[in-house]
N, C-alpha and C positions, 0 to 999 in steps of 0.2 A: 342795345347797342346803337350809335346815332352813325349813319350813313352820311356823308358829305357829297352830296350830288345833287344835281338838278333834278332829273327825270324821276328816279327813284324815290327821291325826299316827298315827293306828290304821292307817289303809289303807296309809300309808307304810312303817310299820313291817313289816306283813304282808307287802309286795311285795318290798322290797330289802333289811331289816337284821332278821332272826328274831332271837330272843332265844335266846342257848346257855348257858341255863343250867347244862346238864348238863355244862360242862368246868372243872374247878378249878384256879384259876390256879397258873402255876409259881411255887415260892417264892423270893424274889430273894435274891442271893448277899451277902454283907456286904462284897463286893469292888465292889458295882456302888451307888452312893448316887443316889438321885432327889433333885435339887435342888427347894428350896421354894417354885418356881414350877410345878413338875412340865413343865418343857419338856425339862431335860437330864439325864443321868445320868452321874455320874461314876466313871470307870474306874480305880480305883486301881492297877491293874497296870501301865496302860500312860500312866497320866497325861494322858487325854483326858476331852472332854464329848460322849457321844452325844446325839443327837436323842433326846429320849424315845417321839416318836412316830414306829414305823417305819416309815410309810409317809408322811410328812408331804406329799410331793408330790401325792397325791390329793386335798389340799385346801390347797395352796399351792405354786403352780407358779412363783414368783418371777419374771414376766415370760415364762417360757416356753410357746410358743402350746399350745393343747389340741389333741390329734391330731384332724383331720379325718376319718381313715379312708381318705384316699385312697393313703398309704403314698408321698406325693410330698415331704412336708416333712422337709427336713433334721433340725431341731431340734423337737420337741413332746414333749407328756406325757398319755398317755391318762387318761381319767377314771380309772382303775384305780389310777393311780401308777405303771405300766410303762411303760419310755422305753429307746430304745437308748443306746449308749453316750455318743454326742456330744451328747444331750440331757442325761444324766446330770452330765457336766461343765456346760454352760450352766445348768442348775439350781442347782451349786453356785455358778456364778461370781454367777450372781442372788443366793442367798442373802448373800453378800458383798459385792454392789453395796447390797445394802438394809441392810446391817450388823444381819443377823438378831441379836436376841435381844443385841445390842449387841458382836457379833463380828465380823470379815472376815476370818477365817483358818479358815473351815471347809474340809473337803477331802473327796473320797470314801476310805473306806477303805483301805489301803495291803495289798499281799502281797508278799512278798521272792522272789526267783526261786530259794532253796533253802532247804528246809525238811525235814530228815533225818527227821522224826516221820512226812511223810505217807508212805502205803503204795503209790504207783504213781509211775511216771515219767511227766510230761506229755510232750503235744507239744512238738517242737524240744529235748527231752531235758532240761528242767527238772526239778530234784528237788522239786517241791512241786505235787503231784498226788493225787487220791483221797481217803480217808477219815485220820482222825487228825492233821489237819495243827493245827500250833499258833500256828505265828509269825504268820500273818496276824492282821490285826485282827479280822477276821469271824470267824475260826476260834477265836481267844481268846475272843471274846463268845460265840459258843455253847457251847464248853466252861466258861466261867464261868457261865453260866446252868445248869449241871448237866446238861446234852443229851448224850445218847449216841448216836452214830453206830451204825447209820442211821436213828434214830427221828426225826421230825416234831416240828417246835418248837409247832406249832399243829395238832391234829386235825381233820379237815374232818368235821362231822357228816352224819348221814345227810340225803340231799337227793334234789327230784325234779327233773328238767329234762326237760320234754317228756314221752315216755314212759320214760325212762330214771332210775334211782335210782343214788345213790352215786358220780355223776359225781365225778372228782379234778381240781382246777385247777391240774394238774402234766404233767409229761411221759408219755408214752405208748410203749410199744415197738410198732414195726413188725416184721415179720418180712423188710422189704428190705435187703440191706446198702448200706453207706454208701460212696462212693469214698474218704472220709478215714478217719482215725481208727481205721481197721481195726475199725469198731462197724458198727453199725445206724441206720438212719433212724428219728427219732423226730417225735413231734407234740405241742405243747403245749395242753392245754385250760385253760390259763391266758391265751395270748395269740394263739393261732392260727398260731404258728410252726413250720414243718419245719426241722429240723435234721439233725445227725448226732449220736451219742454213742458214746463207748466202750461195750464190753460189759462192763465192770467197773461200770459205773453202776447206781444202783438206782430204776427206774421202774415205773409200772403196765401193766397187759397187759388190754386188752381181747378177747377171742377172737372170731371170727366165722365163718361157714360161707357157702362161695361159695353163691348163689341163696336161693331160698324153700324152707324145711320143708314136708316134706308134711302136707297139711290143712289150710293156710291157704285161706282165702277168696279168689276172684277179687282182683286189684289194681285200685282204681280211683284213680285221679290218681296223681301225683308223691309224696303225702305218706307218711310213715313208718305201717307197718301193724304193728299190734301183735297176736301170736299170741292166742287165746281165753285161754291161761293166762296169759298177760300176762310169761311170762318170756322172749321173745325178740321182736324188734321187726325186720322188712324193709326194708330201704331201696329201693325199686326204681329209684332214681336210680343207684344202684352196683351194684345186685343183689347184695349181702349181707346175710345177717341175723347182727342183734346178740344177744349177751346182754343182758338189759332191764336186770341189777346190771352197771354200768360198773365194779365193783371185787369182781368176784365171790371174789377170791384171799383177799379179809378174812373171810369166812365160811365158805368152801371151800376149803383148801391141796390138797387131792386127793392126801394121802398125803407131800406134804412137811412139813419140819419146821419150825419157827418158827427163825429167825435169831436167834442169841445175841450177833451183833455183823456187820458189814457181809461179812465170810467165812468164818463158821462156822455153820451146817456150809457145805461148798462150795454145795450146792442147797439153799435153804430160802426163806422166803417170810416178809419183815418183818409183824410182829403189824396194820400197817394196810394190808398188801395188796400192797404193792411189793415188787420183786424184780431180780436180775439178769436179763439176756438168758439165760444158760444155765439159770437155775433158770426163766425162762418158758418154753424149750421144753420142758425135763422136764415143766413143769405141762401144758401143751399135750399132750404126749404121756400123761400119765395121765389127763387128760380124756378121751381117745379110747380109752384102754383101757378104762375105766369106763364107757363109750357114754353120756357125759352128754346126757341129753334125747333118747335113744334115736339119738344121731349118733355117727360116728367121723373125723369130718373137720373138727375146730377147727383153726383155726390164726390167728396174728396177722394183722392188717389190713396190706395194701401202702401203700407208697409210692414212687411212681414218676415220674421224669420232672419235679419240681419241687421248690423250696427256697423259703425263706423265708417270704413269708405267700401268703394267697390260693390255696393249692395245693387244687383240688376235682375234681372228676368220677370218672368212674369207676375212674381209676388211683391214686386217693385216698380212698378213704372216709371216714376220719376227718377230713379237711379238707373232704369235701362234707358231713359231719354237721354239723361246726362252721358251716360259712357260711350252706350253703343249706337244711339241714333245721332247725337250731336258730336261725338267724339271728344268729348272734353276729359281731360284728365285730371287725377286728384289734386286739388289745389289750384284749379284753373277755374276762375270767377268766367259765367256764362256770357257777361258783357262787361265790358270796363267802366269804371267809375271816371265821370268827368274831370279833369285837373283843374276847379276852380278854387279859387280864393274864398278860405271861410275864415272872417277875420283876418288874423297875421299868418294863416298856418295855409300851406299848399299839400296836395295828395292826402287831405283826410277821405278816409274808407267809411261810407255809411254801412258798417256791419260793424263786429264786436272785435273788441280788444281786450289784448290780456291786462290783469291786473294780478297784484299778488297781495297777501296779507300784511298789513302793517300797522302798527297803532296810529301813526300820525302820518300826514303828507310826508315829511322829512325823514321818517323811520325808514332803516334797511327791510329788505323782505326777510320776513320769516321763513326758515327752513321747510315748513309744512304749511299746506293749504288749509281753507276752513274747515275742509272735509277729506276725507282719503280720497287719493287719486283726482280729485278735485282743485281746482283755484279760482279766485275773482276774475270776472270779466266786465265788461260795460260797453253796450250797444249804443254807437251814434248813428244807429239805423232807426230807434225810437227813444232812448234816453234809459233804457232797461237796465238794472244792474241784476247780476244772476253769477252764477258758477258754471264753469264747465269743465268736462274731463279733460285728463292734461294730452289726451293725444287728439283733441279737437284741433284743426287749424284756424286761428286767429289772426289778427294783426297786429303789431306791437310798436311801441313807440316807448321814449323813455324821457328822462330829465335829469338835472344835477340839481342839487341845495347849493345855493350861493347867491352875491351879488349879482345883477345883470353883466352879461357879456355887452363890454362897451368898446373892445379893441380885438379887431379881426384876427386872427392868429397867420402866420405865413401859411402860404402853401407847401405841400409836401408830396411829392412825386413817390409811388409806388415801383419798385425795384422791378425790371423785366417789363414793365408795361409799356414801353415805347414800339407800337408794334404796326404793323401793314394795316390799312384803315379799312380794307375788305376780307384779309384773313383773322386779322386780329393776333396773328403770330408775331414774336417778336422780330424786329428787323425786316428787311424787304424794304427798305427804305429808297427808292427810287425818285430821283428828283422832278419834279411837277405832280407826282403821285399823292393820294391823301394817305396820312397817319394818323395814329392816335396814341394819347399819353393818358394815363390814369393817376389818382392820387387822391389828397384830400384838400379842402381850402383853393380850390384852384381858381373858383369865380364865385362871386355873390351874385352871381345872377345865373339863367340858364335860358339859352336862345342859338338860334341859328343866326347867318347876318342875314340882314335885310338890306334893302334897296337904299335906305338912307344911310348907310354904312359906307356906299360908296360915292356919297357925296363930296363933289371935289377932288376925286381920285383919280380922273380920267380913266383909264383903262388899267388903273394898277388896283389891286385885291387888298381889303383892308387887314393891316396886320396889327390891329387892338380891336376888342369888342369888351366895352364896358371896363375900361381899364385893364384887359388880359390880354399880354404880350407872349408868344413861344419865341424863343430863340434856339433854333439849330446851329451848333458850331460857332456861335455871336452872332447869326445873321436871322434878322427878325422873317417870320413865315407868317403866310397868309393864314388867318384863323378863320374857320368855318361855323364850329358850334362849341359854346362854354357851358361848361357847370361845374357844381363843385368837386365833382368826381371824373371828370373826363373832359378831354379837349379833343377835336379834330382840328388838325392843320394841313398845309400842304409843305411837302418837302422842298425848300427852297434848291435854286440852280446849283450847281458845283460841289453838290455834297458827296462826298466819297468816303470810302474806310469806314472809319467809327464815327458814327454820328452820336453827338452829345447836345442833349434837350436840356432847358430850363425854362419853368414858366415864370411870369411876372403878373402876380396880380396888385393893380394899385398900388404899383411901388414896392411891393415883397416880394423878395426872391424865393423860388424853390431850390433843393438840393437839384442836383444833376443827375441824369440817366442816360445810358448809353444803348446804342443798337448799332446794328450792320447796315450800311447802306448799300445799294446794288445798281445794277445797270438794266436787270429787267425782273420783275419778281411778281408778276401776273396773280391777280384777287380776281376773283367773282364777288361782286355783292350780293347777299344773302339777303332771304327775306325770311327769317326763321320763324316756324307757324308750329305751334303745338310740339314743339322739340324736334321739329326736321327743317331741315336748310333746304328750300327751293332756290333756283337762283333767280337774280333780279333780271326779268327778261319779261318782254312783252309780244304776244303776237300780232299779226297784222290787224286782226279784228278788234284791238284794244284790251282782251284779257291778258292776264298775268300769269306767267308759270306756277303751276302749282295745284292741289288736290282742290277740287270746286265742294267736296265735304267740310273744308275747313273753312271756305270763305266763297260768296258768290262771286265773286271778281276773279278768282283763280279759274283755269281749265287745264287740264292734261293736253301733252303736247300728243299731235297726230303724224305719222310719217306723211312728208311733204309738206309740214308746216315751216315756214319761215320765222325765227325767233330774233327779237332785237335783244343782242345780251349785254349787261353793263358791268364794266370791268375798272380797276385801277392796275396801275404799276407796269404795263407791257414796257415801255420804252420811257425815256427821259424826255419831258417837253419843259416848255418854258413855265416857269413858276412867277408867281406875284404877279400876272398881267391876265387880262382876258384873253385868251387862246384864240388864233386862228384855226380851221379844220386843218387835220394832218392826216394823211392815211397811214398806215402801217400794213408792210406785207408778212408775208411769211407766219402767218397766224394759223393753227389748227387748234379742232376741237376734239376731244373725245368723248362719246358717251357709252358707258360700259365698256366693251373692247373696241368699239369703230371707233377708229381716227381718220378725220377728214378735214380738208382745206376749209377755212371762213369763205363766204362769199364775199365779205365785204369787213374792213375795220379800220375805225377813225376815231381820231379825238374830235369828239363833241361837246365838253363842257369842260369847265377846270378840272384837270384831274382825272376826267371821267372818258372813256373809249366806250364806242357802241361797237359790237363784232354782231352782223348779220349772219346765221347759218341756216342751211336747211334740214330738216330732221331725216335721215336716211328711211329709203322706204324699206329696207330689209330688217330694219329693228322692230322686237316684237314687243307685246305689251309687259308693262313692267317697270320699277323703279329703279334708275340707273345711276351710278356716282359718272360725275362729268367734271372735266378740267378744260383748260386751256393753255397753249404751249407756244412761245414765241423763243428766237434766239437761245435754243437749249435750254430754257428756263419754263417750269409748268407750276401752274397753279397746284397748290397742296390737296392731298387727298383728304386731308381732314382739316378743319378751320376750328380756331378755340370758340366756338360760340358757346352758347348755354343752353344745353350741355354740347361740349366738342361733338363733332359729327362731320360727314361729308355734305358736299353740295350734291342733290341727287334731282334729276330730272325726271318727272312720270311720263310714262307714256299710256297710250290708250288707242289702240287702231280703230 
């Protein structure tokens, strides 16, 4: 969800979407043409139109349910966009049912059974496996973008996850042999999935040592223990010591040469740190010969007695780290992929995408895959074509065959999507507050307003961004955020009763949707992390309300803390202009069963109120639902987040 506000927009960027300015976009090939509306890319060589957003499923599931983490849903899409193969098929069916972008012939990318350019023979004898494939739609796209195996389409920048750094949201080798594929068991830090892979594939390696290193202080509790030099991390739950740099090979190859291609030299390390298992075995041997950090028993992590998801415990250190120590959930990448432009595409994920069996690029998907319980897949992490079991979680994209998209379709609003901008619940449209509406083709671009949008407006707010307008009862509304699927806007003055909203995208008008206006409809802006809705609030020390296990910027509240909470919809305020400060009286806060008056409430930005309150001394440790109240109106007990849930405040005395 996009939150239209000043203060918390900055916080949200810092937490979930860093700026990746250090990466330069890949140059587009002339064979790939972005459509005028920016939604599709025409592939001249294959006569197809790709989705320009290579992870559209993360923002538009087309009726497929959001995964709840139980693993019991036959079809669902994770918030990251990852999904199993039946879900990918259902997602494409949903696109066609919605006649998305005016087309009902969307399909998953195809892979033929034989491609003589591939350098390996796959399971079942299919001559279409490994690197250098060209006939499959995704392989053709990888090559057309100018990518060369085994290079990744999008590099993952330096990152910090808990006490670790440079963790890659991709597959990691284990030292454990697998019962199939004559390969090794592997663990995905993109999805939490344990599978098996051929030794010829190129994955990352995270060396470990059994037990604790000498000189470590006594273990207290079951949490991760960082060494004084911050080079290693001990996990007392699995009794292994990890290297703190989860991609050490990118910085230190221990004598192995750089790979010039996937097989040259036979033992080598890719520039981003990935390698085959044979190279990984030599890498470990070289580490031990060098007595790295004074140790000579470095090895790959083990995986034993478990496949699929939720493999943790002492026999599965990587799974235990993912699920228990880092508190990641099924289908949650350990780190986000930077949203950089790759040719004409956006949101391309350097991981594995689903494909289906088809004789040609324009052929429909066959009903069965090349192997029982498996389908084709292709990695934009290294250009490797393979098969994956249907329950694995991969990304999905789609295309339709036909001439290039030259005329942008009209915008279309989704029924019942006109909602309060903080609660996402239909209605609650208070003049001066923030609201949102959803649909398709709402904008040809994706952005917030910037300072340039205010040029020449004086104190007025922009009512048009990149040709996109919102009319509320035929009154132009201030527009804060636009993308193809969602627009955030300010409710104009004088709106009462039933509000009717229409979107204009570069002269093309949408249908109209309606919702109820209100004089008060309080909504706390949420910060949703791992399925939990924390209030968008800041402590006086600069920390943000939330669980520090999820992000170092968070901390739990303590009795006596003063929290600055950010909300919308308390009372009507001036719209379409930069507001003056405005105080509000009679506001109360409820945490659990305790209700008490706010210390201060005032309008501090466009459509945004700040509520200062002091956490009561008598409240005990725990996580409590919270709400705010004004003029006999209360914020809802559950908001329409993904998944729906209450706003909760964590207390630790």
